[in-house]
Backbone of each chain as nested JSON, in Angstrom:
{
  "chains": [
    {"id": "A", "residues": [
      {"number": 1, "name": "UNK", "atoms": {"N": [-17.581, 1.81, 60.278], "CA": [-16.104, 1.193, 60.082], "C": [-15.677, 0.714, 61.261]}},
      {"number": 2, "name": "UNK", "atoms": {"N": [-15.48, -0.727, 61.284], "CA": [-15.003, -1.402, 62.48], "C": [-13.506, -0.712, 62.654]}},
      {"number": 3, "name": "UNK", "atoms": {"N": [-13.217, -0.334, 64.241], "CA": [-11.986, -0.021, 64.469], "C": [-11.632, -0.871, 65.574]}},
      {"number": 4, "name": "UNK", "atoms": {"N": [-9.915, -0.715, 65.697], "CA": [-9.401, -1.523, 66.857], "C": [-10.214, -1.094, 68.334]}},
      {"number": 5, "name": "UNK", "atoms": {"N": [-10.552, -2.084, 69.01], "CA": [-11.255, -1.732, 70.347], "C": [-12.81, -2.175, 70.183]}},
      {"number": 6, "name": "UNK", "atoms": {"N": [-13.21, -2.034, 69.019], "CA": [-14.63, -2.724, 69.016], "C": [-14.811, -4.281, 69.196]}},
      {"number": 7, "name": "UNK", "atoms": {"N": [-16.073, -4.475, 69.38], "CA": [-16.283, -5.968, 69.603], "C": [-16.442, -6.514, 68.204]}},
      {"number": 8, "name": "UNK", "atoms": {"N": [-16.044, -7.727, 67.963], "CA": [-16.4, -8.633, 66.757], "C": [-17.676, -9.145, 67.146]}},
      {"number": 9, "name": "UNK", "atoms": {"N": [-18.396, -8.927, 65.731], "CA": [-19.875, -9.276, 65.922], "C": [-19.825, -10.981, 65.889]}},
      {"number": 10, "name": "UNK", "atoms": {"N": [-20.627, -11.646, 66.406], "CA": [-20.911, -13.295, 66.197], "C": [-21.613, -13.414, 64.622]}},
      {"number": 11, "name": "UNK", "atoms": {"N": [-20.713, -14.077, 63.932], "CA": [-21.019, -14.292, 62.559], "C": [-20.759, -15.792, 62.501]}},
      {"number": 12, "name": "UNK", "atoms": {"N": [-21.692, -16.397, 61.696], "CA": [-21.39, -17.683, 61.27], "C": [-20.366, -18.231, 60.324]}},
      {"number": 13, "name": "UNK", "atoms": {"N": [-19.558, -19.23, 60.631], "CA": [-18.603, -19.726, 59.825], "C": [-18.552, -21.131, 59.518]}},
      {"number": 14, "name": "UNK", "atoms": {"N": [-17.838, -21.847, 58.845], "CA": [-18.289, -22.973, 58.576], "C": [-16.438, -23.85, 58.844]}},
      {"number": 15, "name": "UNK", "atoms": {"N": [-16.556, -25.269, 59.559], "CA": [-15.385, -25.845, 59.446], "C": [-14.904, -26.216, 58.287]}},
      {"number": 16, "name": "UNK", "atoms": {"N": [-14.007, -26.79, 58.03], "CA": [-13.517, -27.211, 56.728], "C": [-14.157, -28.665, 56.215]}},
      {"number": 17, "name": "UNK", "atoms": {"N": [-15.021, -29.222, 57.535], "CA": [-15.694, -30.367, 57.295], "C": [-17.272, -29.8, 56.983]}},
      {"number": 18, "name": "UNK", "atoms": {"N": [-17.444, -28.642, 57.105], "CA": [-18.917, -28.256, 56.59], "C": [-19.661, -27.705, 57.847]}},
      {"number": 19, "name": "UNK", "atoms": {"N": [-19.162, -28.114, 58.912], "CA": [-20.043, -27.663, 60.048], "C": [-20.211, -26.248, 60.526]}},
      {"number": 20, "name": "UNK", "atoms": {"N": [-21.298, -25.605, 61.055], "CA": [-21.304, -24.282, 61.464], "C": [-20.516, -24.109, 62.493]}},
      {"number": 21, "name": "UNK", "atoms": {"N": [-19.847, -23.105, 62.745], "CA": [-19.017, -22.882, 63.936], "C": [-18.849, -21.072, 63.978]}},
      {"number": 22, "name": "UNK", "atoms": {"N": [-18.453, -20.717, 65.297], "CA": [-18.566, -19.433, 65.436], "C": [-17.265, -19.211, 66.155]}},
      {"number": 23, "name": "UNK", "atoms": {"N": [-16.802, -17.925, 65.891], "CA": [-15.429, -17.397, 66.013], "C": [-15.216, -17.722, 67.806]}},
      {"number": 24, "name": "UNK", "atoms": {"N": [-16.138, -17.508, 68.505], "CA": [-15.96, -17.656, 69.798], "C": [-15.643, -18.891, 70.388]}},
      {"number": 25, "name": "UNK", "atoms": {"N": [-15.793, -20.057, 69.542], "CA": [-15.369, -21.35, 69.754], "C": [-13.895, -21.491, 69.835]}},
      {"number": 26, "name": "UNK", "atoms": {"N": [-12.988, -20.361, 69.396], "CA": [-11.618, -20.661, 69.292], "C": [-10.922, -19.904, 70.153]}},
      {"number": 27, "name": "UNK", "atoms": {"N": [-11.604, -18.949, 71.008], "CA": [-10.857, -17.83, 71.653], "C": [-10.549, -18.327, 73.043]}},
      {"number": 28, "name": "UNK", "atoms": {"N": [-11.232, -19.363, 73.674], "CA": [-10.464, -19.992, 74.709], "C": [-9.932, -19.349, 75.86]}},
      {"number": 29, "name": "UNK", "atoms": {"N": [-10.165, -18.153, 76.108], "CA": [-9.458, -17.223, 77.203], "C": [-7.857, -16.854, 76.707]}},
      {"number": 30, "name": "UNK", "atoms": {"N": [-7.945, -16.746, 75.384], "CA": [-6.522, -16.378, 74.942], "C": [-6.747, -15.449, 73.83]}},
      {"number": 31, "name": "UNK", "atoms": {"N": [-5.508, -14.684, 73.489], "CA": [-5.697, -14.099, 72.223], "C": [-5.723, -14.873, 70.69]}},
      {"number": 32, "name": "UNK", "atoms": {"N": [-6.144, -14.565, 69.829], "CA": [-6.494, -15.333, 68.556], "C": [-6.242, -14.468, 67.491]}},
      {"number": 33, "name": "UNK", "atoms": {"N": [-4.945, -14.903, 66.33], "CA": [-4.526, -14.285, 65.449], "C": [-5.387, -14.914, 64.316]}},
      {"number": 34, "name": "UNK", "atoms": {"N": [-6.204, -14.13, 63.568], "CA": [-7.091, -14.562, 62.594], "C": [-6.55, -14.081, 61.26]}},
      {"number": 35, "name": "UNK", "atoms": {"N": [-5.882, -15.164, 60.454], "CA": [-5.596, -14.693, 58.991], "C": [-6.748, -14.909, 57.876]}},
      {"number": 36, "name": "UNK", "atoms": {"N": [-7.373, -13.713, 57.446], "CA": [-8.131, -13.927, 56.436], "C": [-7.779, -13.959, 55.156]}},
      {"number": 37, "name": "UNK", "atoms": {"N": [-7.541, -15.012, 54.632], "CA": [-6.68, -15.195, 53.409], "C": [-7.704, -16.102, 52.142]}},
      {"number": 38, "name": "UNK", "atoms": {"N": [-7.602, -15.93, 50.852], "CA": [-8.24, -16.611, 50.164], "C": [-7.531, -17.923, 49.877]}},
      {"number": 39, "name": "UNK", "atoms": {"N": [-8.211, -19.089, 49.895], "CA": [-7.485, -20.205, 49.657], "C": [-7.561, -20.99, 48.297]}},
      {"number": 40, "name": "UNK", "atoms": {"N": [-8.167, -20.124, 47.278], "CA": [-8.014, -20.852, 46.088], "C": [-6.819, -21.033, 45.349]}}
    ]},
    {"id": "B", "residues": [
      {"number": 1, "name": "UNK", "atoms": {"N": [1.861, -17.538, 57.873], "CA": [1.784, -17.799, 59.488], "C": [1.912, -19.155, 59.79]}},
      {"number": 2, "name": "UNK", "atoms": {"N": [2.041, -20.079, 59.074], "CA": [2.674, -21.327, 59.485], "C": [3.732, -21.461, 60.293]}},
      {"number": 3, "name": "UNK", "atoms": {"N": [4.993, -20.715, 59.79], "CA": [5.97, -20.696, 60.235], "C": [6.42, -20.068, 61.757]}},
      {"number": 4, "name": "UNK", "atoms": {"N": [5.292, -19.018, 61.858], "CA": [5.376, -18.163, 62.914], "C": [4.358, -18.95, 64.063]}},
      {"number": 5, "name": "UNK", "atoms": {"N": [3.768, -19.957, 63.731], "CA": [2.861, -20.392, 64.728], "C": [3.35, -20.959, 66.18]}},
      {"number": 6, "name": "UNK", "atoms": {"N": [4.683, -21.603, 65.999], "CA": [5.514, -21.904, 67.408], "C": [5.5, -20.633, 68.307]}},
      {"number": 7, "name": "UNK", "atoms": {"N": [5.779, -19.555, 67.796], "CA": [6.039, -18.383, 68.234], "C": [4.763, -18.124, 68.814]}},
      {"number": 8, "name": "UNK", "atoms": {"N": [3.467, -17.716, 68.083], "CA": [2.321, -17.608, 68.337], "C": [1.959, -18.366, 69.605]}},
      {"number": 9, "name": "UNK", "atoms": {"N": [1.897, -19.469, 69.661], "CA": [1.854, -20.253, 70.846], "C": [2.763, -20.048, 71.891]}},
      {"number": 10, "name": "UNK", "atoms": {"N": [3.825, -19.868, 71.652], "CA": [4.542, -19.362, 73.082], "C": [4.447, -18.182, 73.664]}},
      {"number": 11, "name": "UNK", "atoms": {"N": [3.992, -17.429, 72.809], "CA": [3.028, -16.153, 73.456], "C": [1.453, -16.28, 74.018]}},
      {"number": 12, "name": "UNK", "atoms": {"N": [1.223, -17.654, 73.985], "CA": [0.122, -17.831, 74.459], "C": [-1.348, -17.517, 73.735]}},
      {"number": 13, "name": "UNK", "atoms": {"N": [-1.11, -17.25, 72.482], "CA": [-2.055, -17.148, 71.544], "C": [-2.445, -18.411, 70.755]}},
      {"number": 14, "name": "UNK", "atoms": {"N": [-3.658, -18.176, 70.183], "CA": [-3.969, -19.286, 69.082], "C": [-3.9, -18.7, 67.636]}},
      {"number": 15, "name": "UNK", "atoms": {"N": [-4.17, -19.472, 66.799], "CA": [-4.24, -19.002, 65.419], "C": [-5.455, -19.436, 64.665]}},
      {"number": 16, "name": "UNK", "atoms": {"N": [-5.948, -18.936, 63.56], "CA": [-7.109, -19.592, 62.74], "C": [-6.852, -18.84, 61.435]}},
      {"number": 17, "name": "UNK", "atoms": {"N": [-7.244, -19.658, 60.601], "CA": [-7.529, -19.295, 58.975], "C": [-8.71, -19.255, 58.675]}},
      {"number": 18, "name": "UNK", "atoms": {"N": [-9.237, -17.908, 58.037], "CA": [-10.272, -17.851, 57.362], "C": [-10.648, -17.58, 56.095]}},
      {"number": 19, "name": "UNK", "atoms": {"N": [-11.039, -18.234, 55.106], "CA": [-11.234, -18.151, 53.76], "C": [-12.644, -17.987, 53.227]}},
      {"number": 20, "name": "UNK", "atoms": {"N": [-12.648, -17.36, 51.902], "CA": [-14.065, -17.342, 51.271], "C": [-14.117, -18.376, 50.265]}},
      {"number": 21, "name": "UNK", "atoms": {"N": [-12.838, -19.17, 50.104], "CA": [-12.961, -20.313, 49.139], "C": [-14.028, -21.476, 49.707]}},
      {"number": 22, "name": "UNK", "atoms": {"N": [-13.82, -22.552, 49.063], "CA": [-14.617, -23.828, 49.167], "C": [-13.867, -24.453, 50.183]}},
      {"number": 23, "name": "UNK", "atoms": {"N": [-14.974, -25.438, 50.77], "CA": [-14.198, -26.413, 52.116], "C": [-13.348, -27.069, 51.736]}},
      {"number": 24, "name": "UNK", "atoms": {"N": [-13.503, -27.704, 50.551], "CA": [-12.664, -28.786, 50.009], "C": [-11.104, -28.194, 49.949]}},
      {"number": 25, "name": "UNK", "atoms": {"N": [-10.867, -26.978, 49.652], "CA": [-9.498, -26.228, 49.441], "C": [-9.193, -26.089, 51.009]}},
      {"number": 26, "name": "UNK", "atoms": {"N": [-9.864, -25.856, 51.894], "CA": [-9.646, -25.559, 53.385], "C": [-8.855, -26.978, 53.917]}},
      {"number": 27, "name": "UNK", "atoms": {"N": [-9.84, -28.122, 53.521], "CA": [-9.491, -29.423, 53.999], "C": [-8.077, -29.783, 53.159]}},
      {"number": 28, "name": "UNK", "atoms": {"N": [-8.036, -29.554, 51.948], "CA": [-6.634, -30.072, 51.231], "C": [-5.381, -29.042, 51.756]}},
      {"number": 29, "name": "UNK", "atoms": {"N": [-5.7, -27.911, 52.188], "CA": [-4.537, -27.201, 52.916], "C": [-4.151, -27.984, 53.997]}},
      {"number": 30, "name": "UNK", "atoms": {"N": [-5.057, -28.198, 54.857], "CA": [-4.96, -28.619, 56.282], "C": [-4.283, -30.129, 56.216]}},
      {"number": 31, "name": "UNK", "atoms": {"N": [-4.67, -30.855, 55.141], "CA": [-4.296, -32.276, 55.077], "C": [-2.801, -32.302, 54.271]}},
      {"number": 32, "name": "UNK", "atoms": {"N": [-2.775, -31.666, 53.343], "CA": [-1.464, -31.519, 52.483], "C": [-0.488, -30.753, 52.828]}},
      {"number": 33, "name": "UNK", "atoms": {"N": [-0.9, -29.484, 53.353], "CA": [0.21, -28.505, 53.898], "C": [0.334, -27.615, 52.699]}},
      {"number": 34, "name": "UNK", "atoms": {"N": [1.046, -26.378, 52.855], "CA": [1.435, -25.492, 52.258], "C": [2.738, -25.441, 51.833]}},
      {"number": 35, "name": "UNK", "atoms": {"N": [3.141, -25.613, 50.426], "CA": [4.472, -25.895, 50.325], "C": [5.255, -26.853, 51.322]}},
      {"number": 36, "name": "UNK", "atoms": {"N": [4.601, -27.917, 51.481], "CA": [5.238, -28.877, 52.033], "C": [5.086, -28.717, 53.563]}},
      {"number": 37, "name": "UNK", "atoms": {"N": [4.596, -27.834, 54.015], "CA": [4.465, -27.575, 55.45], "C": [2.996, -27.736, 55.985]}},
      {"number": 38, "name": "UNK", "atoms": {"N": [2.724, -28.582, 56.968], "CA": [1.037, -28.581, 57.208], "C": [0.778, -27.371, 57.872]}},
      {"number": 39, "name": "UNK", "atoms": {"N": [-0.409, -27.129, 57.556], "CA": [-1.23, -26.033, 58.349], "C": [-1.447, -26.332, 59.699]}},
      {"number": 40, "name": "UNK", "atoms": {"N": [-0.756, -25.672, 60.74], "CA": [-0.71, -26.386, 62.129], "C": [-1.939, -25.711, 63.117]}},
      {"number": 41, "name": "UNK", "atoms": {"N": [-3.001, -24.936, 62.219], "CA": [-4.009, -24.419, 62.958], "C": [-5.262, -24.61, 62.098]}},
      {"number": 42, "name": "UNK", "atoms": {"N": [-6.674, -24.407, 62.636], "CA": [-7.735, -24.975, 61.887], "C": [-8.038, -24.021, 60.848]}},
      {"number": 43, "name": "UNK", "atoms": {"N": [-8.386, -23.925, 59.734], "CA": [-8.92, -23.186, 58.628], "C": [-10.444, -23.445, 58.541]}},
      {"number": 44, "name": "UNK", "atoms": {"N": [-11.0, -22.119, 58.724], "CA": [-12.525, -22.056, 58.499], "C": [-13.044, -21.602, 56.954]}},
      {"number": 45, "name": "UNK", "atoms": {"N": [-14.06, -21.758, 56.845], "CA": [-14.692, -21.36, 55.61], "C": [-15.709, -20.181, 55.791]}},
      {"number": 46, "name": "UNK", "atoms": {"N": [-15.703, -19.009, 55.221], "CA": [-16.704, -17.855, 55.117], "C": [-17.311, -17.689, 53.881]}},
      {"number": 47, "name": "UNK", "atoms": {"N": [-18.455, -18.422, 53.638], "CA": [-18.803, -18.654, 51.98], "C": [-19.401, -17.162, 52.02]}},
      {"number": 48, "name": "UNK", "atoms": {"N": [-19.976, -16.751, 53.056], "CA": [-20.706, -15.213, 52.593], "C": [-19.995, -13.943, 53.13]}},
      {"number": 49, "name": "UNK", "atoms": {"N": [-18.796, -14.431, 53.356], "CA": [-17.687, -13.165, 53.976], "C": [-18.491, -12.517, 55.07]}},
      {"number": 50, "name": "UNK", "atoms": {"N": [-19.026, -13.301, 55.962], "CA": [-19.694, -12.533, 57.166], "C": [-18.598, -11.83, 58.176]}},
      {"number": 51, "name": "UNK", "atoms": {"N": [-17.217, -12.373, 58.189], "CA": [-16.41, -12.17, 59.157], "C": [-15.727, -10.883, 58.184]}},
      {"number": 52, "name": "UNK", "atoms": {"N": [-15.409, -10.923, 57.176], "CA": [-14.811, -9.895, 56.415], "C": [-15.447, -8.734, 56.435]}},
      {"number": 53, "name": "UNK", "atoms": {"N": [-16.775, -8.947, 56.139], "CA": [-17.741, -7.753, 56.254], "C": [-17.997, -7.06, 57.619]}},
      {"number": 54, "name": "UNK", "atoms": {"N": [-18.037, -7.904, 58.689], "CA": [-17.974, -7.473, 60.085], "C": [-16.634, -6.78, 60.067]}},
      {"number": 55, "name": "UNK", "atoms": {"N": [-15.69, -7.008, 59.774], "CA": [-14.223, -6.169, 59.783], "C": [-14.009, -5.204, 58.77]}},
      {"number": 56, "name": "UNK", "atoms": {"N": [-15.077, -4.987, 58.027], "CA": [-15.026, -3.999, 56.746], "C": [-13.793, -4.462, 56.047]}},
      {"number": 57, "name": "UNK", "atoms": {"N": [-13.574, -5.525, 55.552], "CA": [-12.403, -5.796, 54.507], "C": [-13.252, -5.803, 53.341]}},
      {"number": 58, "name": "UNK", "atoms": {"N": [-12.532, -4.926, 52.26], "CA": [-13.273, -4.47, 51.042], "C": [-13.105, -5.728, 49.97]}},
      {"number": 59, "name": "UNK", "atoms": {"N": [-13.512, -5.291, 48.542], "CA": [-13.589, -5.982, 47.476], "C": [-12.84, -5.005, 46.668]}},
      {"number": 60, "name": "UNK", "atoms": {"N": [-12.243, -5.704, 45.525], "CA": [-11.46, -4.955, 44.539], "C": [-12.446, -5.123, 42.986]}},
      {"number": 61, "name": "UNK", "atoms": {"N": [-12.107, -4.42, 42.201], "CA": [-12.461, -4.491, 40.8], "C": [-11.573, -5.536, 40.104]}},
      {"number": 62, "name": "UNK", "atoms": {"N": [-12.143, -6.339, 38.971], "CA": [-11.301, -7.322, 38.283], "C": [-9.869, -6.354, 37.805]}},
      {"number": 63, "name": "UNK", "atoms": {"N": [-10.297, -4.85, 37.414], "CA": [-9.121, -4.248, 36.647], "C": [-7.643, -4.278, 37.985]}},
      {"number": 64, "name": "UNK", "atoms": {"N": [-8.193, -4.395, 39.279], "CA": [-7.028, -4.325, 40.138], "C": [-5.778, -5.123, 39.741]}},
      {"number": 65, "name": "UNK", "atoms": {"N": [-6.108, -6.118, 39.146], "CA": [-5.098, -7.192, 38.675], "C": [-4.046, -6.764, 37.915]}},
      {"number": 66, "name": "UNK", "atoms": {"N": [-4.585, -5.666, 37.366], "CA": [-3.603, -5.017, 36.429], "C": [-2.629, -4.152, 36.809]}},
      {"number": 67, "name": "UNK", "atoms": {"N": [-2.96, -3.791, 38.276], "CA": [-1.806, -2.828, 38.84], "C": [-0.411, -3.447, 38.827]}},
      {"number": 68, "name": "UNK", "atoms": {"N": [0.553, -2.482, 38.533], "CA": [1.831, -3.151, 38.658], "C": [2.406, -3.804, 40.024]}},
      {"number": 69, "name": "UNK", "atoms": {"N": [1.985, -3.03, 41.074], "CA": [2.263, -3.719, 42.541], "C": [1.458, -5.022, 42.615]}},
      {"number": 70, "name": "UNK", "atoms": {"N": [0.422, -5.102, 42.102], "CA": [-0.52, -6.484, 42.244], "C": [0.316, -7.51, 41.526]}},
      {"number": 71, "name": "UNK", "atoms": {"N": [0.648, -7.489, 40.322], "CA": [1.304, -8.237, 39.379], "C": [2.682, -8.651, 39.878]}},
      {"number": 72, "name": "UNK", "atoms": {"N": [3.428, -7.55, 40.405], "CA": [4.793, -8.049, 41.037], "C": [4.62, -8.889, 42.229]}},
      {"number": 73, "name": "UNK", "atoms": {"N": [3.602, -8.747, 42.99], "CA": [3.319, -9.708, 44.093], "C": [2.829, -10.918, 43.622]}},
      {"number": 74, "name": "UNK", "atoms": {"N": [2.227, -10.929, 42.675], "CA": [1.918, -12.202, 41.954], "C": [2.942, -12.928, 41.534]}},
      {"number": 75, "name": "UNK", "atoms": {"N": [3.944, -12.608, 40.859], "CA": [4.967, -13.156, 40.285], "C": [6.003, -13.465, 41.553]}},
      {"number": 76, "name": "UNK", "atoms": {"N": [6.146, -12.516, 42.468], "CA": [7.046, -13.263, 43.678], "C": [6.318, -14.51, 44.374]}},
      {"number": 77, "name": "UNK", "atoms": {"N": [4.89, -14.42, 44.373], "CA": [4.394, -15.567, 45.102], "C": [4.391, -16.937, 44.165]}},
      {"number": 78, "name": "UNK", "atoms": {"N": [4.346, -16.738, 42.667], "CA": [4.69, -17.828, 41.85], "C": [6.06, -18.463, 41.856]}},
      {"number": 79, "name": "UNK", "atoms": {"N": [6.627, -17.403, 42.251], "CA": [8.392, -17.9, 42.328], "C": [8.532, -18.798, 43.419]}},
      {"number": 80, "name": "UNK", "atoms": {"N": [7.825, -18.247, 44.37], "CA": [7.972, -19.087, 45.748], "C": [7.179, -20.037, 45.873]}},
      {"number": 81, "name": "UNK", "atoms": {"N": [6.328, -20.44, 44.817], "CA": [5.954, -21.766, 44.782], "C": [4.475, -21.794, 44.723]}},
      {"number": 82, "name": "UNK", "atoms": {"N": [3.89, -20.648, 44.885], "CA": [2.306, -20.791, 45.098], "C": [1.745, -20.882, 43.817]}},
      {"number": 83, "name": "UNK", "atoms": {"N": [0.938, -21.737, 43.589], "CA": [0.153, -21.963, 42.377], "C": [-1.221, -21.572, 42.505]}},
      {"number": 84, "name": "UNK", "atoms": {"N": [-2.277, -20.921, 41.651], "CA": [-3.652, -20.852, 41.637], "C": [-4.179, -21.867, 41.453]}},
      {"number": 85, "name": "UNK", "atoms": {"N": [-5.277, -22.253, 42.361], "CA": [-6.085, -23.281, 41.971], "C": [-7.808, -23.057, 41.42]}},
      {"number": 86, "name": "UNK", "atoms": {"N": [-8.433, -23.729, 41.616], "CA": [-9.829, -23.543, 41.306], "C": [-10.314, -22.084, 41.754]}},
      {"number": 87, "name": "UNK", "atoms": {"N": [-10.805, -21.686, 41.062], "CA": [-11.333, -19.911, 41.766], "C": [-12.744, -20.473, 42.333]}},
      {"number": 88, "name": "UNK", "atoms": {"N": [-12.777, -20.242, 43.483], "CA": [-14.022, -20.735, 44.281], "C": [-14.256, -19.504, 45.254]}},
      {"number": 89, "name": "UNK", "atoms": {"N": [-15.531, -19.21, 46.062], "CA": [-15.566, -18.087, 46.933], "C": [-15.554, -16.875, 46.301]}},
      {"number": 90, "name": "UNK", "atoms": {"N": [-14.978, -16.048, 47.019], "CA": [-14.909, -14.68, 46.42], "C": [-13.738, -14.096, 46.263]}},
      {"number": 91, "name": "UNK", "atoms": {"N": [-13.004, -14.327, 44.937], "CA": [-11.597, -13.824, 44.706], "C": [-11.459, -12.389, 44.663]}},
      {"number": 92, "name": "UNK", "atoms": {"N": [-12.399, -11.726, 44.647], "CA": [-12.226, -10.294, 44.622], "C": [-12.049, -9.437, 46.083]}},
      {"number": 93, "name": "UNK", "atoms": {"N": [-12.369, -10.427, 47.073], "CA": [-12.355, -9.954, 48.345], "C": [-10.84, -9.898, 48.992]}},
      {"number": 94, "name": "UNK", "atoms": {"N": [-10.495, -8.626, 49.605], "CA": [-9.201, -8.524, 49.979], "C": [-9.144, -9.339, 51.287]}},
      {"number": 95, "name": "UNK", "atoms": {"N": [-8.076, -9.253, 51.859], "CA": [-7.558, -10.222, 53.078], "C": [-7.24, -9.396, 54.162]}},
      {"number": 96, "name": "UNK", "atoms": {"N": [-6.548, -9.9, 55.238], "CA": [-6.473, -9.185, 56.492], "C": [-6.022, -10.068, 57.507]}},
      {"number": 97, "name": "UNK", "atoms": {"N": [-5.563, -9.316, 58.568], "CA": [-5.073, -10.115, 59.749], "C": [-5.785, -9.464, 60.899]}},
      {"number": 98, "name": "UNK", "atoms": {"N": [-6.18, -10.125, 61.942], "CA": [-6.843, -9.415, 63.169], "C": [-6.406, -10.206, 64.289]}},
      {"number": 99, "name": "UNK", "atoms": {"N": [-6.395, -9.718, 65.29], "CA": [-6.267, -10.127, 66.424], "C": [-7.375, -9.72, 67.485]}},
      {"number": 100, "name": "UNK", "atoms": {"N": [-7.911, -10.811, 67.961], "CA": [-8.94, -10.695, 68.766], "C": [-8.892, -11.165, 70.326]}},
      {"number": 101, "name": "UNK", "atoms": {"N": [-9.253, -10.611, 71.191], "CA": [-9.048, -10.894, 72.541], "C": [-10.36, -11.844, 73.039]}},
      {"number": 102, "name": "UNK", "atoms": {"N": [-10.253, -12.401, 74.198], "CA": [-11.15, -13.424, 74.748], "C": [-12.36, -12.966, 74.77]}},
      {"number": 103, "name": "UNK", "atoms": {"N": [-12.5, -11.524, 74.977], "CA": [-13.713, -10.618, 75.222], "C": [-14.378, -10.276, 73.916]}},
      {"number": 104, "name": "UNK", "atoms": {"N": [-13.757, -10.752, 73.015], "CA": [-14.037, -10.599, 71.501], "C": [-13.79, -9.278, 71.032]}},
      {"number": 105, "name": "UNK", "atoms": {"N": [-12.818, -8.488, 71.804], "CA": [-12.418, -7.201, 71.249], "C": [-11.443, -7.21, 70.187]}},
      {"number": 106, "name": "UNK", "atoms": {"N": [-11.551, -6.416, 69.002], "CA": [-10.693, -6.409, 68.258], "C": [-9.299, -5.568, 68.65]}},
      {"number": 107, "name": "UNK", "atoms": {"N": [-8.416, -6.226, 68.763], "CA": [-7.071, -5.354, 69.51], "C": [-5.984, -5.178, 68.178]}},
      {"number": 108, "name": "UNK", "atoms": {"N": [-6.113, -5.848, 67.023], "CA": [-5.273, -5.352, 65.866], "C": [-5.589, -5.743, 64.714]}},
      {"number": 109, "name": "UNK", "atoms": {"N": [-5.793, -4.823, 63.855], "CA": [-6.299, -5.016, 62.457], "C": [-5.214, -4.779, 61.204]}},
      {"number": 110, "name": "UNK", "atoms": {"N": [-5.201, -5.7, 60.336], "CA": [-4.291, -5.084, 59.138], "C": [-5.329, -5.36, 58.235]}},
      {"number": 111, "name": "UNK", "atoms": {"N": [-5.947, -4.351, 57.294], "CA": [-6.799, -4.598, 56.03], "C": [-6.05, -4.255, 54.865]}},
      {"number": 112, "name": "UNK", "atoms": {"N": [-5.654, -5.11, 54.032], "CA": [-5.217, -5.295, 52.679], "C": [-5.709, -4.191, 52.237]}},
      {"number": 113, "name": "UNK", "atoms": {"N": [-4.685, -3.281, 51.382], "CA": [-5.26, -2.444, 50.557], "C": [-4.943, -2.615, 49.217]}},
      {"number": 114, "name": "UNK", "atoms": {"N": [-4.511, -3.825, 48.771], "CA": [-4.458, -4.621, 47.367], "C": [-4.166, -6.009, 47.716]}},
      {"number": 115, "name": "UNK", "atoms": {"N": [-4.475, -6.733, 46.458], "CA": [-4.327, -7.917, 46.514], "C": [-2.739, -8.445, 46.881]}},
      {"number": 116, "name": "UNK", "atoms": {"N": [-2.628, -9.149, 47.762], "CA": [-1.36, -9.807, 48.083], "C": [-0.543, -8.74, 49.217]}},
      {"number": 117, "name": "UNK", "atoms": {"N": [-1.241, -7.983, 49.761], "CA": [-1.044, -7.002, 50.721], "C": [-0.851, -7.572, 51.935]}},
      {"number": 118, "name": "UNK", "atoms": {"N": [-0.091, -8.489, 52.607], "CA": [-0.264, -9.044, 53.781], "C": [0.713, -8.173, 54.637]}},
      {"number": 119, "name": "UNK", "atoms": {"N": [0.289, -8.216, 55.965], "CA": [1.575, -7.793, 56.784], "C": [2.593, -8.813, 57.027]}},
      {"number": 120, "name": "UNK", "atoms": {"N": [3.967, -8.257, 57.456], "CA": [4.752, -9.227, 57.518], "C": [4.434, -10.189, 58.996]}},
      {"number": 121, "name": "UNK", "atoms": {"N": [5.217, -11.3, 58.638], "CA": [5.057, -12.188, 60.236], "C": [5.532, -11.337, 61.197]}},
      {"number": 122, "name": "UNK", "atoms": {"N": [6.766, -10.754, 61.101], "CA": [7.479, -9.761, 62.064], "C": [6.386, -8.512, 62.742]}},
      {"number": 123, "name": "UNK", "atoms": {"N": [5.674, -7.9, 61.667], "CA": [4.845, -7.03, 62.172], "C": [3.435, -7.644, 62.974]}},
      {"number": 124, "name": "UNK", "atoms": {"N": [3.114, -8.871, 62.629], "CA": [1.966, -9.542, 63.053], "C": [2.523, -9.857, 64.779]}},
      {"number": 125, "name": "UNK", "atoms": {"N": [3.544, -10.344, 64.493], "CA": [4.493, -11.002, 65.946], "C": [4.577, -9.78, 67.036]}},
      {"number": 126, "name": "UNK", "atoms": {"N": [5.236, -8.753, 66.255], "CA": [5.377, -7.628, 67.172], "C": [3.706, -6.849, 67.824]}},
      {"number": 127, "name": "UNK", "atoms": {"N": [2.704, -7.079, 67.134], "CA": [1.414, -6.614, 67.647], "C": [1.027, -7.649, 68.754]}},
      {"number": 128, "name": "UNK", "atoms": {"N": [1.441, -8.905, 68.487], "CA": [1.079, -9.87, 69.491], "C": [1.797, -9.712, 70.712]}},
      {"number": 129, "name": "UNK", "atoms": {"N": [3.179, -9.502, 70.421], "CA": [3.87, -9.078, 71.671], "C": [3.45, -8.367, 72.441]}},
      {"number": 130, "name": "UNK", "atoms": {"N": [3.196, -7.043, 72.01], "CA": [2.617, -5.745, 72.8], "C": [1.278, -6.018, 73.435]}},
      {"number": 131, "name": "UNK", "atoms": {"N": [0.505, -7.24, 72.588], "CA": [-0.73, -7.362, 73.637], "C": [-0.811, -8.634, 74.508]}},
      {"number": 132, "name": "UNK", "atoms": {"N": [0.248, -9.365, 74.482], "CA": [0.259, -10.607, 75.105], "C": [0.697, -9.941, 76.457]}},
      {"number": 133, "name": "UNK", "atoms": {"N": [0.038, -11.073, 77.642], "CA": [0.224, -10.531, 79.071], "C": [1.721, -10.886, 79.623]}}
    ]}
  ]
}
């Protein structure tokens, strides 16, 4: 079970245009709020 | 979270949406907005639920939608203007909100216990304020 304090593993995501991207591309030396929500 | 984005930025943080739905739905949300409000941060697609599984965000059975609390949230969302679109991706996957620091460390996590169980904007901002330098 992932808990606060753990590292978030590298996983492949896609941009809305379909290009592969990784979460780290958005961290930019700052905190990142990630909302995991269904789009449908 | 759109309405809280200026405060998120003021606190020096960024924001991102991740969903298991289709990329055309993410594009439409970014281009047309949500309830007339443009989404001011990127929306990504996670078709294989890689990030969801990495954060142990679970799934529910179809009978979950029959629960009284879930039905009540659905009605509230409908009254607020939300309309379900085409079902794509993993509609049974629960949702969540995570705050990740630049070292990829998970600093806050709300895992939904039911469909529509989202943390309030105030709760998310309070967590962010505690973590912000």
